[in-house]
N, C-alpha and C positions, 0 to 999 in steps of 0.2 A: 197486404196492407201495412203500411210501417207504422211505428208507434205515434208519430206526429199526426198522421192521419187518423188513427184511432181516437186520439185525444180530441182532435177537431170535432169528429163524429159524436162524441159522447157530450161535447159542448152544444151540440144542436146546430153546428155550422156545417154540416156535411162533410163526405168524405174529400172533397176537392174544394179547399177554401178559396181558391181564386174564381171558383166558379159561384161561389156564394158572395164573395166580395162584389163580382161583376154584377150580379142581381141587385144588390144594396146600392152599388154606385148608380144604377140606371134606374131603379125604381123606389129606393128608399129615401128618407128624409136626411138632412145633415147629421140630425142628432142620432138616427139609427147608423148611418155610416160610422160615425165616431165611436158608437157603442160597439158595433161590429169589430173596429180595429182593436179596442180597449180589451175585447174578449178573446182574441186570437192567441193561442198559445205561443210562448215564447220561441222565437226561431221561425214562425210561420208566415209573419207580416212580409218579410222580405221575399219569400217564395211567392206568396199570393199576387202581391205587386207586380213582380216580374213577369207573372205569366198572363196579365193584361194586355191588350193590345193598345197602341199608342193613344188611340181616342179615348179608351177607358181610363188610362192612366191621366190624361188632361183633365177628365171629368173629376176623378178623384181628387186630385191636387187642388183643383179650382173650388170644389165644393167644401173642403176643409179650411176651418179658420187659420190664418197664417201661423199662429203659434202651435196648432195641431199638426199641419203640414211641416213644420220645423221639427217636431218631434218624429215624425215619419222619417224625414230625410236625415236625422241624426241616429235613427235606428237601422239604416241600412249602409251598405258598403259605400265607400266614396265614389266608385265607379257607378254604382247604381243611381246614387244621389244626383251626379251630374247627368246621368241618361234622363231622369225625371225632370229636372230642372230646364234642360235644353228644349223640353217639350212646350214649356210655358211662356206666356207673354213678358215682356220684361218687368212690367209692374208688379206681377205676381212673385215672379223670382226675387226682386227687391224686397217685397213684404215679408217673404220666408226667411230669406238671409238675415234681415234684422232681428229675427227671433232666435238666431243661432248665436252660440259663444262665439267670441272673437277670433279665436284660432280655427274654429270650424268655417267660419265666414272665409278667412283668408285662404284655407286649403282649398275650399270649394270654388272660389273665384279664380284661383291660379289654374284650375282645370278646364274652366269654361272657355269657349272661342273668343279670341281676341276681339273679334267683331262686336260681340254681345257685351264684353266686359265694361265698356266705358258707357254704354247705355244702362246697363243695371246699377252701376255706381251713381250715375247722375239721378236715378230713381229713387235711390236710398237716402236717408237722413245723412245731410252733410257731414255731421261729426262721426257718424259709424262708418261712412264711405270713406273719409280720410283715414280712420283708423284701420279700416280693412287694406286700403291701398298700401299703407305703410307696413303693415304685418306680412303683406304678400311678398314684400322686397326681400324679405329674410329667407335665406335657405331653410328649406323644411326641417332638414335634421340639425337645427341649432337651435339655442336657447330663444332667440328671437322668433324663430318660426313656430316654436311650441307653446310660448307663452300665452296667457289670457290677460286681457286688459280690464275684466271686470273685477274691481276691487275698490275696497274703501280707504281713501287717500285724504288726509287732512293736514292743514296748516299746523306748524309748530307751535304758533302763537294762540292757538285756540285752546279753551279749557275742556276739563271732563265734562262739565255741564252742556258745553256747546255740541260735543260730539254726541252724547246721549239724546239731546233733543233731535239732532239730525237723524240718528238712528231710528227713532220713535216716529218722526215725520215720513222717513222713507222706507219704512218696514215692508211695505208691499213690494217696492221696487228691489229691495236689498234680499227679499226670500227667494229670488232665484240665484243669488250669488252663492259661491262655495265660501262661505264665511267663517274663517278661523281666527283670523287677525285684521286689525286696520294698520294703516301705514302713515308715518309721520315724515312730512317733508318741509323743506324750506322754500321760500319764495312766495311769489304772489299767487300761485295756483290755490283755487279753492277745490273742495271735494267734488270729483267728477270720476265717471267710469268709462269715459272713451276719450283718451288723449289723442290731439289731432296731429301731434308732432312730437319727435323724441325730446324727452324732457319735460312735457307738459305736466306732468305730476310733481315735478320739482325735484331738487337735491335731497337725496335719501337722509334722514335723520335718525329713525328707528323704527322698531315694530311694536305695535301697541296691542297687548294681549286683551280681550274682551274682558277677562277675569280681573285684570288689574284695573280696568277701566271702570267696572261696576263698584268695586271696592275701594276707589280712590275718593278724596275730598273733591266735591264739585268745582271748587274754585282752583283746583290745581291745574297748572298747564301741563297739556298732554306730552310736551317734550321732556318733563319732567318724571313722568310715569312710563314712557317708552323705554324699551330695551335697545340701547344704542351700539353695543357691540353685535352686529348682526352679521351674518354669512350671506353673500350674494354671489351671483354668476354674472357674466358679461353676456351681452346680446349674441355674441359669436361663438360662445361655448358650444362645442359639438355634443351630439347625443351620447357619444362613448365618455366625455367629461361628465356630462349630466348624470349618465348611470353609475359612473364612479362616486360622484358627490352623493347620490341616495344610497349607496352601498355603505358610505362612512357615516351618513347622518340619517337618522331615521325621522325625517321630516314629511309633513304632508305636502310641502312645497317650498320653493326657494325663490328668492327676490330676483329680478334680472335688472340690471343697471347698464347705462351705456358708458362711453369713455369719460363723461364728466361726472359719473357718479349719480345720474339722474335715474330716478326710478320709473322704469318704463313697462312693468309686468311682472307676472309671476308664473313660473313653471311648476306644475303639479306633479307629484310622482305618478299618479296615475297616467298622465298623459306621456310621460318618458317610457313607462312600462309598454303602453300601448304601441308608442313609435317602435321600440325595439322589437316587438312581435310583429309590427308591419314589415319592418325591414327583414326579418327572418323569412317572413312569407315571400317577400319580394325576391330575396337571394334563392329561395327553394324554385319559385317559378323560372327564375332565369336559369338555374341550373338544369330545368326540365325543358327548356327551349322557349318558354313564353317571354319574351325579351322586351316588349313594348308596354309593360305594365299589366294591370289586372285586365283579365279578358272575362266576358260574360257571354253566354250563348243567345242573349237577346240582342246582342249587338249586330249591326249589319253583317251579312256574310262576306261581302268584299273586304271589310275591315278586318274580320277575324282570319280570313285566309291570308290576307297580307302581312298580318302580325306573324303568323306561323311560318310562312315561306320566306320572310327576312332572316330566319334562323335555319331553315332546312336547306336553301339553295346553296349557302356557303359549305355546308356540311358535305355537299355532293363531292367537292375538290378535296376535302380532308380524308374522305373515304376512298377516292381515287388514289392518293398517296399511299393509304394503307394496302389497298388490294394489289398495288404495283410490287410489292413484296412477293405475293404469291405468283404473280405472273412471271417473276424472275426465277422461281424454283419450280415451275410448271412440271419439268420433267420429272424431278424428284417426287413431287406429288402424284403424278400419273403412274408411278411405279408403286408406291405404297399408299393405296386408297384409304387405310385406315387413319392415315395423318389428316385427311380432309375432315374426318368424324372429330378428330381431337382438337383441331385447329380453334373452333370457338370456344371450347371449354378453356383453353389457355388465355386465350384473348379477354374472354368475359370475366374470368376471374381476376385477371389483372386490372382490368376496369374497375370491378367491385372493390378491390383492394385500394386502388388510387382514390376512388371517391370516398372511401372512409377518411384517408387522410386529408383529402381535399376539405370534406366538411368540418373536420376538426380545426384545421388552419383558419378557413372562413369564420368559423364560431370565435375563437380565440381573438383573431383580429376585430371582430366586432365588439367583443368584451373588453378591449383594451389590454388583453394579457399578451399580445404577440406584436412585434414591431416587423415591418418589412424587411429591415437589414439583417435580422436574426436567421440568416440562411444556414450558418454552420450548426448552431444549435438544433434547428429544425432538421437538417439532414442527419445528425447525429441519432437523434430521438427516432426519426421514422425510419432509417435503415435498419436500426436494431430490430423495430417491430416486422419490418418486411423480411429481414432474414430469418426470424423465428418462425413467422406465418407461411412465409415460402417455403421452409424446409417441411413443415408438417404438411401443407398441400401437396408438395412435390412428392413425398413418400406415398401419400393416399392415392395420387394421380398415377404413380409409376407402378404401384402394386395392382391397381385396377387394370391398367393397360396390359401388364404382363399376364395377369389371369385370363384377361379377354383374348389376346392374340398368342398367348404362350410365346411370347419374343421377349427376351431379357433387354435387348437393345432398344426395342420400342420403349419399354418401361423407363429406361434410362433416359432416353431422349426427352420424352415428354415430362418426366420427373424433373430432371435438370432445367428444361425450359419454364416448367412452373416456377422453381425457386427463383430464377433469375428475372422473370417477367413480373413477379410479386414484389421482388427487391426493388426493381426499379419504379414500377407502378405507385409503390407506397412512397418512395422517396420524391419522386417527381410531383405527385398528388399533395404532399405536403408542402413542397416548394413553390408550386405553380402560383397560388394566390399571393404570395410576397413578391415573386417577381413581376407579376402582372400589376400589382399595387405600385411598385417602384415605377413602372412603364405608365402609370396614370391610367390603366385599363380596368375596367369593373371585373374583380375576380369572378364574381358569381357568373357574369355573362360569357366569358371567354373561356374559363378553366374546363368546363364540361367536354366540349368540342376538341380542344387541344388535349387534353388527358386522353380521351378515347382514341384519337388517332394514334398518339404515341404507344400506348398500350396495346393497340391492334398491331402496329408495325414491329413493335418489339417482341410481342408474343409470336407472331407468323415468322419473323426473322429467326428467333432461337430454336423453334420446332424445326424449320426446313433447313437451316444452316447445319443443325446437329445432326439431322436424319441424313444429309447430304454426305457428311463425314463417315457415316457408318452405313451407307447405303447398301453395300454388298451383304452385310449382315441383317439387314432389315428385309431385303429381298429374298434371301436364301434361307431364311430360319422361320419362315412363317408356318401356320398350322396346315 
């Protein structure tokens, strides 16, 4: 029994929370169901919900109030959230989405089936639907794709008293906002939280700190209280640019403006950090061969198998290229059987060394520390590491092979092969993401298979070609 199940048992929920959840869904009241979800230990809700069958998941989502269902959707992964919502009638999906923050609405809508999208938007509040449609048009890893539009925005001709009155009257609505500041704009826009088109908030004038608002004279215009020298990013600013911005400035969020300096939203530091983590996870999955996005075992079998085969089938051809080197040196391999045992060691170690360099390059590119044109700089840095590590590994492998077979030439062959393969693997691994990026190919998607093929080919070639050169000594000096 793992720790999470022990915790669940101690809470009176049973050792298998999905079984207890199924019981509450089918026999308990709506209040008991909500209380059960509230009592689940952190991290258990997603697992419990995922183990329910489709029928029980539908019952669960329908029985929860829209705001509670939205909390559940917000607490699971995006892939699981989409799975849940696709089971529900359009009107229920629309009601749940309206309770989510604007950026979450756009993310989920972009993942739903196109055939359902228009029906869902039609069932939503017109203002929120228009805002969600607009946000969904931005690329996910841009300021426009990451921003929220739930913010307090006021005309520059209003007074401090006008704003204070509005805050009191809208206290219940604004309690759901991440309120740190209010924003002052020019134009005819009144205060609202769901712009229906770019520029609805108006041209940005400044930022109004709530502390300054409370301490200022009631008759004073908010334009005179606002901080007018403000920093902002453009809607098309990339995730890397946003990360660099928050590295330089310790803000909770940054304003987003369009080409005409109209305020369109706010990007929070938290959302940028979450997007960076999601991208790192996505890159990691691609390197491991999960290329079609997040995969869950609750997805249909055909979908999961197809996603994996899309990566596995092309790898057959790459592996055929690698093993063709062995076929070419078949005669050498037949005479020195020990080489067959050592070949995987040389190729695997080269692959490991290459993956290390590959991971560093992808990470530095994601952080904005490396540009695709810096090939020479990366070559010098990685070749020096590859040479040093290859020398150390080569000596170790050479000594082990010599001791094992009592054959100095065998030790020299595998030692030199290890040195050369490590050098090439490290250098190629460091360069691969840069080259693929310049070719507009996703480095995380293609680097792994190509690198593996190269390190296998070079590893096999170095061992077998060097062995062929000294074949008489290898055959005649064995134990």
